[in-house]
N, C-alpha and C positions, 0 to 999 in steps of 0.2 A: 504494500500500500504506500501511497505518497506520504511524505512527511512535511509538516509546516515548520520551517526553520526560522521564520521571522514574521511578526505581525507589526506593521508600521502605519502610523497615522501622522499625517502632516498637512500643513497648508500648501497652497499651490499658487503662490504669488507670480503673476505673469511678468512682472518687471525684473525678476531675479536675473534672468539670462542677460538682459541688456545691462543691468547694473554691474554684474560680475565681469562682463567682458569689456566694459568701457575703460578708456585710458585717458590720462591727462585731465584737462578741464572738464571733459564729459563724464568723468567718474564721480558719482555722488559720494558725499562724505561718509555715508553709512555702508558703502559697498565692502570695505575691507572686513569689518566686523561681521557683516552678513555672510560673506564668503567663508570666513573662519568657522562660523557656526555650521554652515552647510557641509563643509568638508568633514567636520567631526561627525555630523549626522550620517553622511554618506558611508562612513566607515562601519556603522552598525549594520548596514545591509551587506557590505563587502565581506564582513566577518562571517555572515551566515552562509555565504557561498551557494546561493539559490540557482536552480536550473530554469525556473519558470516564475513569472510575476503575474499574480492576479491583481488587477488594478481596479479599484472602486472609485468612481468619480461621478460628475454630473455634467451633462451637456449644457453649454451656456447658450441655448437657443441657436445652435449652429445647424446641426442635422435634424434635431427634434424641435417641433414647433406646435402651436396650438391645434393644428389639424391632425396631429398624430403624436400624442405624448404618453408613452408607456410609463408605468410607475417604476418598474425594474426591468432592465434590458441586459441581455448577455450578448456580447459580440462573438460570432463564431466564424470569422473570416480567416483565410490563410495569411492575408497581409492587410495592414491598416495604414492608410495615408493620414498624415497630419502635417502641419496645423491648418487652420482656416485663414483665408486671405486677410481678414481684418486683424487677426492675431499677428500675422507677419508685419502688417503695416503699423499697428498701434504699439506692439510690444517688441518688435524685432525678433520674434520667434522664428527659428529655422523650419524649413520643410523637413519632414521626417517620414521614413518608411519603417514600420515595425512589423516583425513577424508574429503571427498568431499561433496559439497552441490549440488546434481545432479539437483534438481528442478531449482535453480537459474542458473546453467550452461545451462540447456536446454532453459530457458527463454531468456538469453542473446544471445544464438546462434540463436534462432528463430527471436528475435527482431532485432538483428544485420543484419541478412539477409534481413529482411523486410525494413531496413533503408539503404540498398545499400552497406553493407560491406560483401564481400564474405569471411566469416569466415570459417576457417578449424576447425576441432574438432578431439579429440582423446579420446577414451574410455580406453586407456592403456598408459597413460602418466606417465613417471617417471620424477620427477622434480629435478632441480639442485640448486646451491647455490644462484642464483638470487632470488629465492623465499624462500628457507630455511633460508638464513642468516637474512633477515628481520624478520622471525618468531623467530629465536634465539634471536635477539636483542629486538624485541617488544613484543613477546608473547612466552617466552621460555617454557611455559607449553604445547604449541602446542595442546591445547584442543578445538580449534574452527574449524568448518568445513571451507574449502576453495574452491574458484573457481579460478584456475590458468589461466591466459591469457598470452600467449607468443607472443612477437613481434620479427620481424626480424630486427636486427640492425647490423648484421655481414656479410651477404652474398648478395652482389649486384646482381640484381637491388633491391634497398631498396625503401620502400614507402617514399614519401617526408615528411618533418616535418609537413606540413599542415595537412596531412592525420592522423598523430599521434594525433594532436590537435582535429581534427574532431571526431576521435574515442573516445577520452576522453569525449568530450561533449555529444556524443551519449550514451556512457556507463553510464553517470550519469542519463540520462533520462530513459534508460532501467531499471536500478536498481530501480529508484523511481516508475516505473510503474509495478514492480513485485508485484503480488497480495499476499502479505505476511505481517505479522505484525513484522517481524524480523528487527533488527538493523544491518546495514551493514557498515563496514569500508572498504574503498578502499585504498590499499597500493601498490604503484608503485615504482620500484627501477631502477635507472640508475646511471649515474655518470657525473662528470664534465670533465675537460680535463684529458685525459688518454693516455698513451703510453704503448703498450705491445710489448716487444721484440725489441724496437727501441732504439736509442741513448739517448732519454730523459726519459727512463723508471724509473730510480732511481734517486732521488734527495730529497732535504728537503721539497719539495712541489710538486704540480702537474706541468706538463710540460708547462702550460700556465696560470700563475696567473692572467694575465689581463682578459683572457676569464672567468676564475673562478669568478672573482669579478663581472663582468657583468652578468654572468649566475645566481649567487646568487641573485643579484638585480632583475632580471627579474622574478624569481620564487617567491621571498619574496613579491614582489609588484603585482604579477599577471599581469605583463606587457607582455601580449601575442602579442600585436601589435609591440612593440619594439623588442621582441624576433624574431618574424617572419620576420621582416624587415632585420635582420642581419643573421639569421641562415638558411643555405641551405645545401643540401647534399655535395656540393663542399667546402663550408666554414668550415665544421666540420672536414675536414682533417688537417687544420692548427694547431689547439690546441693539436693534438696528434692523432696517427693512430687509436685509439679506441674510439674517442670522440663521435661517432654516438650514443652511449648509452645515450647521453643527450636527444635524442628524446623521451625516456621513461619518462624523467622529463617533457617534453613538453606535453605528453599525460596526465600527472597528473595535469598540469596547466589547460588543457581542462576540466578535471573533476571538479576542484575547481571553475573555472569560470573566465572569463576575468575581470581584474581589481580588483579581490578579493585578498586582502593581507593575507598572511599566519598568523595564530595566534601564531605560534611557529617557530622560525628560529634558527638554530645553525650550526656551522661548526667546523672542526678540521683539521688543517694542519698535515697530516701524511706523512711519507716517501712516495714519488712518487705520492701522490694524495691528494686532499682535500676531506674529508668526509663532507657530507651535510645532514641536517635533517630538514624537514618542515612538519607542521601539520595545517590543516584547519578544522574548525568546522562549517559545513554548517548551522546547526540549532542554532548556538551560543555556546559559550564555556560552558561545563558542570559545574554545581555548585560544 
């Protein structure tokens, strides 16, 4: 059976690539510290030595729109193109081609349906920065096959936070039951408090530092009970109009397991948002 060698939750800031590669007067003052933190975070995946990456993210109205919005979608293509044209223009993100792991995609799709999750699928999925940015930060070689899983955090009606956790718990079981000798890392990306286009979008930190502090504590300590007691679809409006992306972090808490503390925790207060990075090693930290 397959083994999960790392569970990773991170933000996916689209400006990191441009900030980290800029030089001279174009290099922002926070770039060096941001890069230092990312390089340390990257080592947590490198140490796990995975063969396959299962990537959980959310399409930013690129391929999925209000005419066709699945709640949970599994990509099952042999190859994935990325990024989208506006991401190249606005963020300077490179075009990428990523190999798919079709066998694992098919296994997750079948097992998920059998477990009561009405998963959608796509054989022609083009992916965006919610998945490519974690690859840029964690595995810039982009040399490992992926299974992309998209969640709906943007277009109501949304699944409830509990459903994200349940899918995370089921996803771990599905992967561990995959008849393969391969080593799998599960990487999910969301964010903490976030405001997009609203009055709290830009500032020295995220729009709701109190929420961010609690959220980091929930994730770092695997406190699913405490998190689920406070987090609802309605409550997530208060920390910022785009804070529902936190439910992707909750999905990763489901993968890691209730009460399981993260082996690695780091944060970085950036303009308008707090970046956050977490890693769990289900089989124990690599030597």
